[in-house]
matplotlib code that plots the C-alpha trace (Angstrom):
import matplotlib.pyplot as plt

x = [-304.0, -306.1, -308.0, -308.7, -312.3, -315.1, -318.0, -319.7, -322.8, -324.8, -325.6, -322.0, -320.7, -317.4, -314.2, -313.3, -309.7, -307.3, -304.7, -301.5, -299.0, -295.1, -293.4, -291.4, -294.8, -296.1, -298.1, -301.9, -304.3, -306.2, -306.0, -306.4, -303.4, -301.0, -302.3, -301.2, -297.8, -296.7, -297.3, -295.0, -292.3, -292.5, -293.3, -292.6, -289.4, -288.1, -286.7, -289.0, -287.6, -289.8, -289.1, -286.7, -284.0, -281.9, -282.9, -286.5, -289.9, -290.0, -286.5, -288.3, -290.5, -287.6, -285.2, -288.4, -289.0, -285.3, -285.6, -289.3, -290.9, -293.7, -297.0, -300.0, -303.6, -306.9, -310.1, -313.3, -315.2, -317.1, -318.2, -320.8, -318.9, -316.8, -316.8, -315.7, -312.8, -311.9, -311.9, -310.1, -307.3, -307.0, -306.4, -303.6, -301.7, -301.5, -300.7, -297.7, -296.1, -296.2, -294.3, -291.1, -287.8, -284.2, -283.7, -283.5, -285.4, -288.8, -289.0, -289.2, -292.4, -295.0, -298.5, -300.0, -303.9, -305.6, -309.4, -310.4, -314.2, -313.5, -312.6, -315.7, -316.2, -318.1, -315.4, -312.7, -314.4, -315.0, -311.2, -310.1, -312.3, -310.8, -307.5, -308.6, -310.2, -307.1, -304.6, -304.2, -304.6, -301.6, -299.3, -299.6, -298.1, -295.5, -296.6, -297.7, -300.8, -300.8, -303.6, -302.9, -305.5, -305.1, -306.2, -303.9, -302.9, -300.4, -297.3, -293.8, -291.3, -288.5, -290.6, -294.0, -295.4, -294.8, -297.9, -295.9, -299.0, -301.0, -301.8, -303.9, -306.5, -307.0, -304.4, -304.1, -300.4, -299.5, -295.5, -293.6, -292.4, -288.7, -285.9, -285.9, -289.5, -288.2, -289.4, -293.2, -292.7, -291.6, -294.6, -297.0, -296.8, -299.1, -296.9, -293.6, -294.7, -294.5, -291.3, -289.5, -290.7, -289.4, -286.1, -285.1, -282.2, -281.1, -284.6, -284.4, -281.3, -282.7, -286.0, -284.0, -281.9, -285.1, -287.0, -283.7, -283.8, -287.2]
y = [-21.2, -24.3, -24.1, -26.9, -28.5, -26.9, -28.6, -31.3, -30.0, -31.7, -28.6, -27.3, -28.0, -26.4, -28.7, -30.1, -30.4, -30.6, -27.9, -29.2, -30.5, -30.9, -34.2, -32.6, -31.4, -32.9, -36.0, -35.1, -37.5, -38.0, -41.8, -41.1, -38.5, -40.7, -43.9, -41.6, -40.6, -43.8, -45.3, -42.4, -42.9, -46.8, -47.6, -44.8, -43.6, -47.1, -49.9, -52.9, -56.4, -56.3, -53.1, -54.3, -51.7, -50.5, -47.6, -46.3, -47.0, -43.3, -41.5, -38.3, -38.1, -39.2, -36.4, -33.9, -35.3, -34.4, -30.9, -30.7, -29.8, -32.5, -31.5, -33.9, -33.6, -35.5, -34.8, -36.0, -35.5, -38.7, -40.2, -37.7, -34.8, -34.6, -31.0, -30.3, -32.7, -31.1, -27.6, -28.8, -30.7, -27.7, -25.6, -27.6, -26.6, -23.1, -24.3, -26.3, -23.1, -21.8, -24.4, -22.7, -24.0, -22.7, -21.6, -24.2, -27.0, -25.8, -29.0, -30.9, -29.6, -32.4, -32.4, -35.9, -35.9, -38.8, -39.4, -41.9, -41.5, -42.7, -46.2, -47.7, -48.4, -45.1, -43.3, -44.5, -43.9, -40.2, -39.8, -41.6, -38.8, -35.9, -37.2, -37.5, -33.8, -32.4, -34.3, -31.2, -28.6, -30.5, -30.8, -27.4, -26.4, -29.0, -30.6, -34.5, -35.5, -39.1, -41.5, -44.3, -46.7, -50.2, -52.4, -50.3, -52.7, -50.0, -52.1, -50.9, -49.6, -52.0, -54.9, -55.5, -57.8, -55.2, -52.8, -49.7, -47.3, -49.3, -47.6, -47.9, -45.3, -43.6, -40.7, -38.0, -36.6, -33.3, -32.6, -30.8, -32.4, -33.6, -34.5, -38.0, -38.5, -39.9, -43.3, -42.3, -39.6, -42.6, -44.7, -41.8, -39.8, -37.1, -36.5, -36.7, -33.1, -31.1, -33.0, -32.2, -28.4, -28.3, -30.2, -29.6, -31.3, -32.8, -34.5, -35.6, -37.7, -39.0, -40.0, -41.5, -43.6, -44.7, -45.8, -47.7, -49.6, -50.9]
z = [114.1, 114.5, 117.8, 120.3, 119.9, 121.3, 123.4, 121.8, 120.1, 117.3, 115.6, 115.0, 111.6, 111.9, 111.7, 115.0, 115.5, 118.7, 118.9, 116.7, 119.0, 118.8, 119.4, 122.2, 123.6, 126.9, 125.7, 125.7, 127.7, 124.9, 123.7, 120.0, 120.0, 122.3, 119.5, 116.8, 118.2, 119.4, 115.9, 114.4, 117.1, 117.1, 113.4, 110.9, 112.5, 113.2, 110.8, 110.0, 108.9, 105.8, 104.5, 101.8, 102.8, 105.9, 107.7, 109.1, 107.1, 106.9, 106.9, 106.3, 109.4, 111.3, 110.3, 110.6, 114.2, 115.2, 114.2, 115.6, 112.5, 112.7, 114.3, 115.3, 115.4, 116.1, 114.1, 115.7, 112.1, 111.2, 107.7, 107.2, 107.4, 104.3, 103.6, 107.1, 106.7, 103.4, 104.7, 107.9, 105.5, 103.2, 106.2, 107.2, 104.3, 105.4, 109.0, 107.5, 106.5, 110.0, 111.6, 113.1, 111.6, 110.7, 107.2, 104.6, 106.9, 105.5, 103.4, 106.7, 107.9, 108.2, 109.8, 110.5, 111.1, 112.7, 112.1, 115.0, 113.8, 110.2, 110.8, 109.5, 105.7, 105.0, 107.0, 104.7, 101.7, 103.0, 103.6, 100.1, 98.3, 100.4, 99.5, 95.8, 96.1, 97.2, 95.0, 92.5, 95.1, 96.6, 93.6, 92.4, 95.7, 95.4, 98.6, 99.2, 100.7, 102.0, 103.1, 105.7, 107.5, 108.8, 105.9, 103.3, 100.7, 98.8, 98.5, 99.6, 97.0, 97.7, 99.0, 97.1, 99.9, 102.6, 103.3, 104.8, 104.9, 107.3, 110.8, 113.7, 113.0, 109.5, 108.8, 106.5, 106.4, 104.5, 103.9, 101.2, 98.0, 98.5, 95.9, 97.6, 96.2, 92.9, 93.7, 94.1, 90.9, 88.9, 89.8, 89.3, 86.2, 87.5, 90.4, 88.1, 86.4, 89.7, 90.5, 87.5, 87.8, 91.2, 91.0, 87.1, 86.0, 89.5, 89.9, 86.0, 86.9, 90.0, 88.3, 85.1, 87.6, 89.6, 86.6, 85.3, 88.6, 88.4]

ax = plt.figure().add_subplot(projection="3d")
ax.plot(x, y, z, "-o")
ax.set_aspect("equal")
plt.show()
């Protein structure tokens, strides 16, 4: 399992990550962890007037939180530690499969990692490269890896003027690919291939209806 951060030591190059925490755990004193969890509960799991549809900004996260399959972590790695961040995030794919859940609920497992030391231009570029490096690794495992930060210009699916991927600190999130990801698969051909491999004819119908409605 991921371990709590070791004492500060400039000579250390190993990933520094707080212990994964459940939403039902006692809130940590760490300000970054509290900020991350507040953003998830007060933004992702809530409705928004500019979203363009009813319901939570991220219905997946809201449902996952209900069954306690969301885990939070904070990395203290900075912009000049790309390989460390890469190894850390890749290890989260294994951690994802270890989250306890009832049979049939495995697809709700989610890990959300905040990077408060990567808020500058160089840090954001580092995280973008890490996400890109892990994109294929993620897709062949039928997983999704999302990148959120305060200046994200990624448009919303239902309201192109809404910016749903803005967060108070840079975030990388990992979760399972689910059938409801048809809107994303319709927009990104690279995602459509594993989506159809996993969900077959049912996914094809969803994808066809999604493209027809665009």
